[in-house]
MINUDREN-872785 format. One record per residue (C-alpha): residue number from 1; residue in three letters; x, y, z. Coordinates in pm, 1 decimal, decimal comma. Example, Ala and Ser with C-alpha at 12.3 -4.5 7.8 and 13.67 -1.06 7.14 Angstrom:
BEGIN
<rec><num>1</num><residu>ala</residu><xx>1230,0</xx><yy>-450,0</yy><zz>780,0</zz></rec>
<rec><num>2</num><residu>ser</residu><xx>1367,0</xx><yy>-106,0</yy><zz>714,0</zz></rec>
***
This chain:
BEGIN
<rec><num>1</num><residu>met</residu><xx>20111,3</xx><yy>5415,5</yy><zz>8806,4</zz></rec>
<rec><num>2</num><residu>leu</residu><xx>19831,1</xx><yy>5292,2</yy><zz>9032,0</zz></rec>
<rec><num>3</num><residu>arg</residu><xx>19959,7</xx><yy>5516,5</yy><zz>9312,7</zz></rec>
<rec><num>4</num><residu>leu</residu><xx>19952,7</xx><yy>5817,4</yy><zz>9081,9</zz></rec>
<rec><num>5</num><residu>leu</residu><xx>19599,1</xx><yy>5735,3</yy><zz>8971,2</zz></rec>
<rec><num>6</num><residu>leu</residu><xx>19483,4</xx><yy>5700,1</yy><zz>9333,6</zz></rec>
<rec><num>7</num><residu>leu</residu><xx>19651,4</xx><yy>6026,6</yy><zz>9426,5</zz></rec>
<rec><num>8</num><residu>cys</residu><xx>19478,1</xx><yy>6204,6</yy><zz>9136,8</zz></rec>
<rec><num>9</num><residu>cys</residu><xx>19139,2</xx><yy>6058,3</yy><zz>9235,6</zz></rec>
<rec><num>10</num><residu>cys</residu><xx>19185,9</xx><yy>6161,2</yy><zz>9599,7</zz></rec>
<rec><num>11</num><residu>thr</residu><xx>19292,4</xx><yy>6509,6</yy><zz>9496,7</zz></rec>
<rec><num>12</num><residu>leu</residu><xx>18993,3</xx><yy>6550,4</yy><zz>9263,6</zz></rec>
<rec><num>13</num><residu>thr</residu><xx>18759,1</xx><yy>6423,4</yy><zz>9536,9</zz></rec>
<rec><num>14</num><residu>ala</residu><xx>18905,2</xx><yy>6672,7</yy><zz>9785,2</zz></rec>
<rec><num>15</num><residu>tyr</residu><xx>18857,7</xx><yy>6957,4</yy><zz>9535,3</zz></rec>
<rec><num>16</num><residu>ala</residu><xx>18500,3</xx><yy>6847,7</yy><zz>9461,3</zz></rec>
<rec><num>17</num><residu>gln</residu><xx>18423,0</xx><yy>6834,9</yy><zz>9835,8</zz></rec>
<rec><num>18</num><residu>ala</residu><xx>18576,9</xx><yy>7180,0</yy><zz>9888,1</zz></rec>
<rec><num>19</num><residu>asp</residu><xx>18373,9</xx><yy>7319,7</yy><zz>9595,7</zz></rec>
<rec><num>20</num><residu>ala</residu><xx>18052,5</xx><yy>7165,6</yy><zz>9729,4</zz></rec>
<rec><num>21</num><residu>gln</residu><xx>18118,2</xx><yy>7299,1</yy><zz>10079,9</zz></rec>
<rec><num>22</num><residu>gln</residu><xx>18178,5</xx><yy>7646,8</yy><zz>9937,7</zz></rec>
<rec><num>23</num><residu>ala</residu><xx>17857,1</xx><yy>7625,4</yy><zz>9734,0</zz></rec>
<rec><num>24</num><residu>val</residu><xx>17659,6</xx><yy>7525,5</yy><zz>10046,4</zz></rec>
<rec><num>25</num><residu>asn</residu><xx>17827,6</xx><yy>7805,1</yy><zz>10240,6</zz></rec>
<rec><num>26</num><residu>asn</residu><xx>17732,3</xx><yy>8054,9</yy><zz>9968,7</zz></rec>
<rec><num>27</num><residu>thr</residu><xx>17372,1</xx><yy>7930,1</yy><zz>9966,1</zz></rec>
<rec><num>28</num><residu>leu</residu><xx>17342,2</xx><yy>7978,2</yy><zz>10342,7</zz></rec>
<rec><num>29</num><residu>asp</residu><xx>17500,9</xx><yy>8324,6</yy><zz>10320,8</zz></rec>
<rec><num>30</num><residu>arg</residu><xx>17251,1</xx><yy>8421,7</yy><zz>10049,6</zz></rec>
<rec><num>31</num><residu>phe</residu><xx>16964,3</xx><yy>8277,2</yy><zz>10258,9</zz></rec>
<rec><num>32</num><residu>his</residu><xx>17052,4</xx><yy>8514,3</yy><zz>10543,5</zz></rec>
<rec><num>33</num><residu>gln</residu><xx>17127,3</xx><yy>8804,1</yy><zz>10307,4</zz></rec>
<rec><num>34</num><residu>tyr</residu><xx>16791,4</xx><yy>8776,4</yy><zz>10129,2</zz></rec>
<rec><num>35</num><residu>ala</residu><xx>16608,7</xx><yy>8768,6</yy><zz>10464,9</zz></rec>
<rec><num>36</num><residu>ala</residu><xx>16794,1</xx><yy>9085,3</yy><zz>10572,8</zz></rec>
<rec><num>37</num><residu>glu</residu><xx>16706,1</xx><yy>9252,6</yy><zz>10240,5</zz></rec>
<rec><num>38</num><residu>ala</residu><xx>16341,2</xx><yy>9139,5</yy><zz>10269,5</zz></rec>
<rec><num>39</num><residu>asn</residu><xx>16382,6</xx><yy>8977,4</yy><zz>9927,1</zz></rec>
<rec><num>40</num><residu>gly</residu><xx>16106,4</xx><yy>8720,5</yy><zz>9958,1</zz></rec>
<rec><num>41</num><residu>gln</residu><xx>16128,7</xx><yy>8585,5</yy><zz>9604,5</zz></rec>
<rec><num>42</num><residu>ala</residu><xx>16500,9</xx><yy>8505,7</yy><zz>9624,7</zz></rec>
<rec><num>43</num><residu>tyr</residu><xx>16470,4</xx><yy>8385,3</yy><zz>9985,4</zz></rec>
<rec><num>44</num><residu>phe</residu><xx>16200,0</xx><yy>8129,2</yy><zz>9912,7</zz></rec>
<rec><num>45</num><residu>glu</residu><xx>16366,5</xx><yy>8013,7</yy><zz>9590,0</zz></rec>
<rec><num>46</num><residu>leu</residu><xx>16647,9</xx><yy>7875,5</yy><zz>9807,3</zz></rec>
<rec><num>47</num><residu>met</residu><xx>16399,7</xx><yy>7634,8</yy><zz>9971,0</zz></rec>
<rec><num>48</num><residu>ser</residu><xx>16281,3</xx><yy>7302,7</yy><zz>9834,4</zz></rec>
<rec><num>49</num><residu>asp</residu><xx>15904,9</xx><yy>7269,1</yy><zz>9793,7</zz></rec>
<rec><num>50</num><residu>asp</residu><xx>15893,2</xx><yy>7024,1</yy><zz>10087,0</zz></rec>
<rec><num>51</num><residu>met</residu><xx>16107,1</xx><yy>7245,2</yy><zz>10311,6</zz></rec>
<rec><num>52</num><residu>val</residu><xx>16031,1</xx><yy>7261,2</yy><zz>10684,4</zz></rec>
<rec><num>53</num><residu>tyr</residu><xx>16127,7</xx><yy>7565,2</yy><zz>10892,9</zz></rec>
<rec><num>54</num><residu>leu</residu><xx>16148,2</xx><yy>7510,9</yy><zz>11268,2</zz></rec>
<rec><num>55</num><residu>gly</residu><xx>16132,1</xx><yy>7839,1</yy><zz>11457,5</zz></rec>
<rec><num>56</num><residu>thr</residu><xx>16237,7</xx><yy>7919,7</yy><zz>11811,2</zz></rec>
<rec><num>57</num><residu>asp</residu><xx>15891,3</xx><yy>7861,8</yy><zz>11958,5</zz></rec>
<rec><num>58</num><residu>ala</residu><xx>15786,6</xx><yy>7498,4</yy><zz>12003,5</zz></rec>
<rec><num>59</num><residu>ser</residu><xx>15470,6</xx><yy>7570,3</yy><zz>11801,8</zz></rec>
<rec><num>60</num><residu>glu</residu><xx>15667,9</xx><yy>7690,1</yy><zz>11498,8</zz></rec>
<rec><num>61</num><residu>arg</residu><xx>15691,7</xx><yy>7402,8</yy><zz>11252,4</zz></rec>
<rec><num>62</num><residu>trp</residu><xx>15627,7</xx><yy>7566,7</yy><zz>10919,1</zz></rec>
<rec><num>63</num><residu>ser</residu><xx>15589,7</xx><yy>7413,5</yy><zz>10573,8</zz></rec>
<rec><num>64</num><residu>lys</residu><xx>15736,3</xx><yy>7628,8</yy><zz>10300,5</zz></rec>
<rec><num>65</num><residu>ser</residu><xx>15392,4</xx><yy>7756,9</yy><zz>10200,9</zz></rec>
<rec><num>66</num><residu>asp</residu><xx>15292,9</xx><yy>7833,3</yy><zz>10561,4</zz></rec>
<rec><num>67</num><residu>phe</residu><xx>15622,8</xx><yy>8008,4</yy><zz>10632,5</zz></rec>
<rec><num>68</num><residu>lys</residu><xx>15587,2</xx><yy>8202,8</yy><zz>10308,6</zz></rec>
<rec><num>69</num><residu>ala</residu><xx>15235,1</xx><yy>8314,7</yy><zz>10407,8</zz></rec>
<rec><num>70</num><residu>tyr</residu><xx>15375,2</xx><yy>8429,0</yy><zz>10743,5</zz></rec>
<rec><num>71</num><residu>ala</residu><xx>15690,8</xx><yy>8603,9</yy><zz>10617,3</zz></rec>
<rec><num>72</num><residu>leu</residu><xx>15587,3</xx><yy>8764,5</yy><zz>10287,0</zz></rec>
<rec><num>73</num><residu>pro</residu><xx>15371,3</xx><yy>9037,8</yy><zz>10448,1</zz></rec>
<rec><num>74</num><residu>tyr</residu><xx>15679,9</xx><yy>9147,8</yy><zz>10646,5</zz></rec>
<rec><num>75</num><residu>phe</residu><xx>15906,4</xx><yy>9126,7</yy><zz>10341,2</zz></rec>
<rec><num>76</num><residu>asn</residu><xx>15653,5</xx><yy>9319,3</yy><zz>10131,1</zz></rec>
<rec><num>77</num><residu>lys</residu><xx>15676,1</xx><yy>9605,2</yy><zz>10384,4</zz></rec>
<rec><num>78</num><residu>gly</residu><xx>16057,8</xx><yy>9597,9</yy><zz>10358,5</zz></rec>
<rec><num>79</num><residu>arg</residu><xx>16095,4</xx><yy>9432,7</yy><zz>10699,2</zz></rec>
<rec><num>80</num><residu>gly</residu><xx>16340,7</xx><yy>9146,7</yy><zz>10709,0</zz></rec>
<rec><num>81</num><residu>trp</residu><xx>16567,4</xx><yy>8999,5</yy><zz>10973,8</zz></rec>
<rec><num>82</num><residu>leu</residu><xx>16942,3</xx><yy>8986,9</yy><zz>10996,3</zz></rec>
<rec><num>83</num><residu>tyr</residu><xx>17131,3</xx><yy>8685,3</yy><zz>11125,2</zz></rec>
<rec><num>84</num><residu>thr</residu><xx>17506,7</xx><yy>8704,6</yy><zz>11072,6</zz></rec>
<rec><num>85</num><residu>ala</residu><xx>17704,3</xx><yy>8379,8</yy><zz>11068,5</zz></rec>
<rec><num>86</num><residu>gln</residu><xx>17986,5</xx><yy>8367,4</yy><zz>11322,2</zz></rec>
<rec><num>87</num><residu>glu</residu><xx>18075,3</xx><yy>8000,9</yy><zz>11282,3</zz></rec>
<rec><num>88</num><residu>arg</residu><xx>17952,8</xx><yy>7729,3</yy><zz>11048,1</zz></rec>
<rec><num>89</num><residu>his</residu><xx>18013,2</xx><yy>7354,8</yy><zz>11010,0</zz></rec>
<rec><num>90</num><residu>ile</residu><xx>17911,5</xx><yy>7161,9</yy><zz>10697,3</zz></rec>
<rec><num>91</num><residu>ile</residu><xx>17907,4</xx><yy>6785,5</yy><zz>10645,4</zz></rec>
<rec><num>92</num><residu>leu</residu><xx>17851,4</xx><yy>6638,8</yy><zz>10298,6</zz></rec>
<rec><num>93</num><residu>ser</residu><xx>17707,1</xx><yy>6298,4</yy><zz>10215,8</zz></rec>
<rec><num>94</num><residu>ala</residu><xx>17941,7</xx><yy>6052,7</yy><zz>10044,0</zz></rec>
<rec><num>95</num><residu>asp</residu><xx>17770,8</xx><yy>6109,3</yy><zz>9709,1</zz></rec>
<rec><num>96</num><residu>gly</residu><xx>17780,9</xx><yy>6490,4</yy><zz>9749,6</zz></rec>
<rec><num>97</num><residu>thr</residu><xx>17405,2</xx><yy>6543,1</yy><zz>9712,6</zz></rec>
<rec><num>98</num><residu>leu</residu><xx>17312,6</xx><yy>6619,4</yy><zz>10076,0</zz></rec>
<rec><num>99</num><residu>ala</residu><xx>17464,1</xx><yy>6861,1</yy><zz>10324,6</zz></rec>
<rec><num>100</num><residu>trp</residu><xx>17404,8</xx><yy>6893,1</yy><zz>10696,4</zz></rec>
<rec><num>101</num><residu>phe</residu><xx>17508,7</xx><yy>7209,6</yy><zz>10874,5</zz></rec>
<rec><num>102</num><residu>asp</residu><xx>17504,9</xx><yy>7391,1</yy><zz>11201,4</zz></rec>
<rec><num>103</num><residu>glu</residu><xx>17590,4</xx><yy>7755,0</yy><zz>11250,5</zz></rec>
<rec><num>104</num><residu>leu</residu><xx>17618,7</xx><yy>8007,3</yy><zz>11527,9</zz></rec>
<rec><num>105</num><residu>leu</residu><xx>17458,3</xx><yy>8334,0</yy><zz>11428,2</zz></rec>
<rec><num>106</num><residu>asn</residu><xx>17439,5</xx><yy>8678,9</yy><zz>11578,2</zz></rec>
<rec><num>107</num><residu>asn</residu><xx>17114,3</xx><yy>8874,9</yy><zz>11584,2</zz></rec>
<rec><num>108</num><residu>glu</residu><xx>17067,3</xx><yy>9225,1</yy><zz>11722,6</zz></rec>
<rec><num>109</num><residu>lys</residu><xx>16752,1</xx><yy>9134,7</yy><zz>11918,6</zz></rec>
<rec><num>110</num><residu>tyr</residu><xx>16839,2</xx><yy>8782,3</yy><zz>12036,6</zz></rec>
<rec><num>111</num><residu>gly</residu><xx>17218,3</xx><yy>8778,6</yy><zz>12046,7</zz></rec>
<rec><num>112</num><residu>val</residu><xx>17367,7</xx><yy>8437,6</yy><zz>11971,7</zz></rec>
<rec><num>113</num><residu>val</residu><xx>17134,9</xx><yy>8183,3</yy><zz>11810,8</zz></rec>
<rec><num>114</num><residu>arg</residu><xx>17196,6</xx><yy>7848,7</yy><zz>11643,6</zz></rec>
<rec><num>115</num><residu>gly</residu><xx>17077,0</xx><yy>7748,2</yy><zz>11301,0</zz></rec>
<rec><num>116</num><residu>ser</residu><xx>17097,9</xx><yy>7393,4</yy><zz>11171,4</zz></rec>
<rec><num>117</num><residu>gly</residu><xx>16950,3</xx><yy>7199,7</yy><zz>10887,6</zz></rec>
<rec><num>118</num><residu>val</residu><xx>16979,7</xx><yy>7001,1</yy><zz>10567,9</zz></rec>
<rec><num>119</num><residu>leu</residu><xx>17026,6</xx><yy>7099,6</yy><zz>10203,8</zz></rec>
<rec><num>120</num><residu>ser</residu><xx>17001,8</xx><yy>6887,8</yy><zz>9891,6</zz></rec>
<rec><num>121</num><residu>leu</residu><xx>17167,0</xx><yy>6938,5</yy><zz>9557,0</zz></rec>
<rec><num>122</num><residu>thr</residu><xx>16915,2</xx><yy>6992,8</yy><zz>9276,6</zz></rec>
<rec><num>123</num><residu>lys</residu><xx>16945,9</xx><yy>7082,5</yy><zz>8910,1</zz></rec>
<rec><num>124</num><residu>asp</residu><xx>16902,6</xx><yy>7445,8</yy><zz>9024,0</zz></rec>
<rec><num>125</num><residu>gly</residu><xx>17172,4</xx><yy>7426,8</yy><zz>9293,2</zz></rec>
<rec><num>126</num><residu>trp</residu><xx>17161,1</xx><yy>7369,8</yy><zz>9667,8</zz></rec>
<rec><num>127</num><residu>arg</residu><xx>16817,2</xx><yy>7401,0</yy><zz>9828,4</zz></rec>
<rec><num>128</num><residu>leu</residu><xx>16724,1</xx><yy>7403,2</yy><zz>10195,1</zz></rec>
<rec><num>129</num><residu>arg</residu><xx>16512,6</xx><yy>7104,0</yy><zz>10300,0</zz></rec>
<rec><num>130</num><residu>gln</residu><xx>16504,0</xx><yy>7189,4</yy><zz>10670,2</zz></rec>
<rec><num>131</num><residu>tyr</residu><xx>16610,9</xx><yy>7486,2</yy><zz>10879,0</zz></rec>
<rec><num>132</num><residu>asn</residu><xx>16598,6</xx><yy>7491,1</yy><zz>11257,3</zz></rec>
<rec><num>133</num><residu>leu</residu><xx>16654,5</xx><yy>7815,7</yy><zz>11449,9</zz></rec>
<rec><num>134</num><residu>ala</residu><xx>16718,5</xx><yy>7771,9</yy><zz>11823,2</zz></rec>
<rec><num>135</num><residu>phe</residu><xx>16838,1</xx><yy>7958,9</yy><zz>12128,5</zz></rec>
<rec><num>136</num><residu>pro</residu><xx>17150,2</xx><yy>7788,8</yy><zz>12268,2</zz></rec>
<rec><num>137</num><residu>ile</residu><xx>17088,5</xx><yy>7819,1</yy><zz>12641,2</zz></rec>
<rec><num>138</num><residu>pro</residu><xx>17396,2</xx><yy>7791,6</yy><zz>12864,7</zz></rec>
<rec><num>139</num><residu>asn</residu><xx>17378,8</xx><yy>7480,2</yy><zz>13082,2</zz></rec>
<rec><num>140</num><residu>ala</residu><xx>17416,8</xx><yy>7694,6</yy><zz>13394,7</zz></rec>
<rec><num>141</num><residu>leu</residu><xx>17086,6</xx><yy>7867,1</yy><zz>13307,5</zz></rec>
<rec><num>142</num><residu>ala</residu><xx>16898,7</xx><yy>7567,0</yy><zz>13168,0</zz></rec>
<rec><num>143</num><residu>gly</residu><xx>16723,6</xx><yy>7462,5</yy><zz>13490,8</zz></rec>
<rec><num>144</num><residu>glu</residu><xx>16597,7</xx><yy>7811,8</yy><zz>13564,9</zz></rec>
<rec><num>145</num><residu>phe</residu><xx>16494,5</xx><yy>7871,1</yy><zz>13205,6</zz></rec>
<rec><num>146</num><residu>thr</residu><xx>16312,4</xx><yy>7540,1</yy><zz>13160,7</zz></rec>
<rec><num>147</num><residu>ala</residu><xx>16128,7</xx><yy>7599,9</yy><zz>13488,6</zz></rec>
<rec><num>148</num><residu>arg</residu><xx>16006,7</xx><yy>7933,4</yy><zz>13349,4</zz></rec>
<rec><num>149</num><residu>met</residu><xx>15901,4</xx><yy>7759,0</yy><zz>13028,0</zz></rec>
<rec><num>150</num><residu>lys</residu><xx>15692,8</xx><yy>7511,5</yy><zz>13231,9</zz></rec>
<rec><num>151</num><residu>gln</residu><xx>15527,7</xx><yy>7802,0</yy><zz>13415,9</zz></rec>
<rec><num>152</num><residu>his</residu><xx>15447,9</xx><yy>7955,6</yy><zz>13079,8</zz></rec>
<rec><num>153</num><residu>gly</residu><xx>15280,9</xx><yy>7631,1</yy><zz>12974,2</zz></rec>
<rec><num>154</num><residu>gln</residu><xx>15553,7</xx><yy>7509,6</yy><zz>12743,0</zz></rec>
<rec><num>155</num><residu>thr</residu><xx>15741,9</xx><yy>7200,1</yy><zz>12846,8</zz></rec>
<rec><num>156</num><residu>pro</residu><xx>16088,8</xx><yy>7141,7</yy><zz>12708,8</zz></rec>
***
């Protein structure tokens, strides 16, 4: 009887984890979809109030309000940006209230980029707490690229 109870608990836990991972996956898909549609209201609703967005430039560390002030003028003109997920990995906390992720994305202008971050489960669903967009530079090019960054005045 104890074995059956343990098996049921493990099965329910596995289903709950799978459901949570799918919900996080859906939230991230909607995040990218809303940006592509220039739907600022829906896009920013997926962010917690204390969200931090780290852009590709070292100077880009945006609070939600600062990022909103930057992005809304573009969205209001119907100009968004499209990043399409090619691969995504999600890790859930033991209590199922936090999720860490990393994803490889494709963008027409930049090619392959990497997004990573943290989401938390709220009464309104999963909300982004941090998003980090980066250029994954091949190791074979890293020395040359970082040297150019130093010349530009930005140290890695």
